N, C-alpha and C positions, 0 to 999 in steps of 0.2 A: 529374392525377397527384399534385399537392400534397395534395389532400384525402385520397386513398387512402393516401398514405405515412404520414400521422398515424395512420390506423386500423391499418395494418400494425404500426407501432411500438408502439402501445398494446396490440395483441393479443399481440405477442411478450413484452413486459414483463409483461403480465397473466399469461401462462402460466408465466413464470419465477418471478415473485413468489408466485403463489398455487397453485403446483403441489401442495404438500402439503395445503393447505386444501381443494382440489377432489377429492382422493382420497376414495373412499368409505370411511367409517369402519367399523371392526369393531363388532360389537354392544356389546362391552364399553366402547368409548370414544365411541360415537356419543351425541350429545345433540340434543334438538330444535333448539336455537339453531344448533348447528354444521351440522345438516342444512339448515336454512333458509338459512344463509349460503352453503353450498355451492351450493344451488339458485340463489341470487342471482348468484354468481360464474359459473355456467354460462350464465345468461341474459345476462350481460355479454359473454361470448364470442360468443353468438349476435348480440348487437347489434353488436359490433365487425365480425363477418363481413359483415353486411348494410350496415354503415356504409361499410366500405372498398369493398364491391362496388358501392355506389351511386356512389362516385367514379369507378370504372372505367366503369360503364355510362353514366353521365351524359356523360362525355367521349367515349364511343364514338358517341353520337348515336343509338343503337338505342332508340327510344322505347318499344316494347312491353316490352323487357327492363327499361328504367329504371323504367317504371311499376310493374311487379311488384316490383322491388327496393325501390322507395320505400314500397310497401304493407308489405312485410316490415320495413323500417326502422322505421316508426311502430309496428308491432305489437311488435317486440322492445324498443323504447324503453319502451312502456307496461308490458311484462312486467317489465322491470328495476325500474320504480317500484313495481309491485305486490309483487314478491318482496322488495324492500328494506323495504317497509312491514311485511310479514309477519315478516321477520327481526327488526326492531326490537321488535315486539310480543312475539315469542317470547323474545328475549334478555332483555328487561326483566322478563318473567314477572309482570305485574301484572294484577289483575282489577278493572277499573273501567269507567265509562261511556265514558271517552275511548278506550279500546281498541275498544269496539264502534263508536264514531264513525269511528275510523281504518279499521277493517275494512270498514265499510259504504262509506266514501268511496273507499278504494282499489279495492275490487271494482267499485263503480259507475263510476269513471273508466275502469277497464280495459274494462268492457262497453260503455261509451259510445264508447271509442276504436274497438272492433271494429265497432260499429254505424255510426259515421261512415265507416270505411273501406269498408264494404259500400255505403253510400249514395254514396260517391265514385265507384263504378263507373258510376253512372247520372247523377250530377250532381256536378261538381267543387267540393265544399264544403271539402275538405281541401287539395287541390293539383291542379294540372293542368300540362300541357306545351303550349307554343305550337307552331305548325308548324315553327318554326326550332329546336325542341328546348329552348327556354328554360324553366326551372322557375319556376312561378308559385304561391306559397303562397296558400291560401284562408283565409277567416275562421275556419273550424273548426279549422285548424291552430293558429292563435294562441290560440283558446279552449281547446283541449285541453291545449296546453303551459302555458297559464296555470293551469289546474286542477291539472296535475301539479306545477307550481311551488308552488302553495298547499299541496298535499299534502306535498311535500318540506319546506316550512316547518314544518308541524304535526309531522311526524315528527322534525324536527331539535330542536324545542322539548322533545319528550318525554324523550329521554335526558339532555339538559342540565338539565332540571327535576329529575330524580331524582338527578343528580350533586350537588345542593345538600343532599340529605337527610342527616341526622345518623345515621340508622339503618344506613347502609351503610359498608363499610370504605374505606380510602384507595385501594386498588388498583381496587376496583369503581368508585369515583368517577372515577378516571383513565380507565378503560375507557369509561364512559358519556360522558365529555367527548370522547374520541377519536372515538367513533361519532357524537356530535352534530356535531362539527366536520367530519366526513366528509360528513354530510348537508348542512351549510352549503355545502361545496364543490360538491356536485352541484346544489344549489339555484341557486347563482350561475351555474354553467355551463349549466344548462338555460335560464336567463333569457337568457344570451348566445346560446344555440342558437336561441331564439325570435326574438331580435333580428337575428341574422345566419344565415339558413338555409343558406348555402353554405359555412359554416365548421364543422369537426368539434368544436365546443366540448364537447358532452355526452360524447364519447369521452374527452376530456382530463379532464373532471370525474370520470368513473367511475374512470379510472386513478389519479388523485391520491387519491380516497377509499379505494379498496381498498388502495393502498400505505400509507396512514395506518393503516388497521385492521390490516394485516399487521404493521406496525412496533410499534404501541402496544397492540394487543390480542392478536393471535394469538401473536406471539413472546413476549409477557409471560406468557401462559397456558401456553405450551410450556415456558418456563423454570420456572414453578411446578410443572408436571407432572414435569419432569426432576428437580427438587429433591425432590419427593415420592417419585418412583420410586427415587431415590438413597438416600433415608432408609429406604424399605421394603427395598431390597436390602441396605443396611448391617445392618438388623435381622435379615434372613434369614441373613446370614453371620456373625452374632455369637453367641457362647455367652452365654445370658442370666445364667448364674451368675457366671462369672469375667470376662466382658466381653472376653475374647480371641476370636480367630476360631474358628469351629466346624468340625466335620468336613466340612460341605458345602463351605466355602471351601477347606479342605485338599485335598479330592478334586479340585476344579476347578484348584487351583494345580498339583497333581501331574500332572493330565491335560495341562496346558499346557506343562509342562516336558519330558515324555517325548519328544515329536516333535523338540524342539530337541536333546536328548541324542542321539537316533538319527541326526540329521543332522550331529552334531559341531559345532554352532554355539552350544551352551549356554555361557553365561558362568559363570565359577567360582562355586561355592557350597558350603556345608557344611550338614550336618544335625545338629541336637542333639535327642536323644530323652530324655524325662524320664518318670519313674514316681514318683508320690508314695507314700511308704511309710506303712503303718499307717492308711490311711483306713478300712478295715473295722473295725479296733480302736476307732477314735475313734467311728464310727457306733454300734457295739454298746455301747460304754461310756457315751458322753455324749449320744447321740441324733443324728438326721439334721441338725438345725440346726447342731450343733457340727461335724459332718462337712462341711457346706457352707462354714462359716467356715474350716475347715482347708484346703479346696481353694482358696478365695479367697486366703488368705494364701500358699499355695504358688504360685499363679499370679502373685501380686505379686512374690514372690522371683525367679521366672524372668524376668519382664518387666523387673525392675530390673537384673538382670545382663545381659540381652540386649536392651538398650534400642533398638537400631537393627535388630532382626530381627523379622519377623512371627512371632507365637506362635499356635499352634493347639491347641485341646483336641480330641483325636481319640478319647478314650474317657473312662470314668469318672474315672480317676486318671492318665491318660496325656496328655502334651503333646509338641508338636514345635515347634522353632524352625528357620527357614530362615536360615542365616547367609550374609551377603553383604557386599561392600564392605570397610570398615575393620575391622569385627569379624571378617571372614574372615581378614584379614591377621594378626590377633592371636588366632586361634582357640585355639592352644595355651595362651597365657596366660589366656585367658578360661575355658577348661576347668579349668585349675588353680585359678584364683580361685574358681570356683563350687564345686569340690570342697572347697576349704579352708573356704568358708563353711558348707557342709553338714556337714563334720566338726565344726566349732565348734557348729553347731546340735545335733548329736547329743550332744555332751558336755553341753550345757545343756538337754537334753530338749526341744529345739525341733523345728521341722518338718524332716523328712528327705526328701530327693529324690534318687533315683538318676539319674545322667545318663551319656550317652555321645555323643561327637562324632566324626564322620568327614567327610572332604572328597571331593568329586567328582573323579574321575580321568579326564580326557579321553582317549579312545582305548581305555580299559580298561573303563569303565562303560558299559553299554548301556541302562540304564534308571535311573529314580529309585530303584527298589527296591534296586538294587545298593548304592547309598550308604546308604540307610536301613537295610538289613539289617546292615551293618557297625556303624553307630552303635547299632543296637538290641542287638547282641551285646555291645558295650562297656558299654551301660547295664545289661544283665543281670549282667555280670561285676562292675560297681560295686555293684549291688544285693546280690549275694551277699557281696561283701567287707564291705559295711556291716552285713549281718545277722551275718556271722561275727564281726566285732568286737563286736557286741552280745552274742553268746553267750559270748565270752571274758570280757566284763565280768560 
């Protein structure tokens, strides 16, 4: 039972730690090395199952069952060695003679293992069981495990050697070292398995190795991917001209707020609507580049006044800010300050921006648009007032 308990524990931890890595990748995210590593992880599961089954069957004393499970045990062990070797070669992605030697050696040892198991049916060169059920390892067992140990050693040297190269980046060096050290673990534990046949050392070695790769390679790569996806998402939600959030971000924000408003659990907020005056006039008179600069400067003015509110560009010359927190508490003063600034700009022939602000009314407002429409009406009234004062002048 002690032998099997180690296998059960290793299997459970393996499934928990490597669950994500074992899931079949979508075509867009699948890579050859990831597919190879997934195959290796699945072969390790197979090995764990036969390893723990061997403990149960050996203790049960049912010799035919134990014999079959032992055959499966050695087959699955050789399969893990073969697939580990294939993963290393694919991951490093090098074309050289050493690759060919490894492929030839790995495939040869795997075929030799199968041949020895077939021979063992007729002559016990690999293992046998005495009449009392005692397990007796044969010379071929030590030989094949010795060859697998040698192969592991060669595979281990491979990534460690390339981790010394100056042509690869720092993170790639760390990943290569982690994979190399994982190979060292499996090499040490397969030696111990060879020395102590009735102890589940190779199961422990596989567990430690996959945990190391998970911690120092898989998680690191996932972190890089999350960072990259975050950067892509940020770019997708940003207006390229003004660097404020774009209409896509605005529509998603609006869609997320509406259910909360309907359920009556939306936190207080306000909406500020802005319309930049005279953009068409600037474009027609001074050109599109001048119009772009005009919009950038207008966006800067809005962001400077509404520093703690997310600002969105929702149209050519239209902007929206969602007011929350401290700025919401002083929305009236904020509105007056902004209007005073724009009035001053108008007198100095600066950038003129019409604005309107309104506050969400719980129990009365049933959607985001209820608040937006009131703010929009105030903006149009302000726009009309600004144009009226221009006509008076």
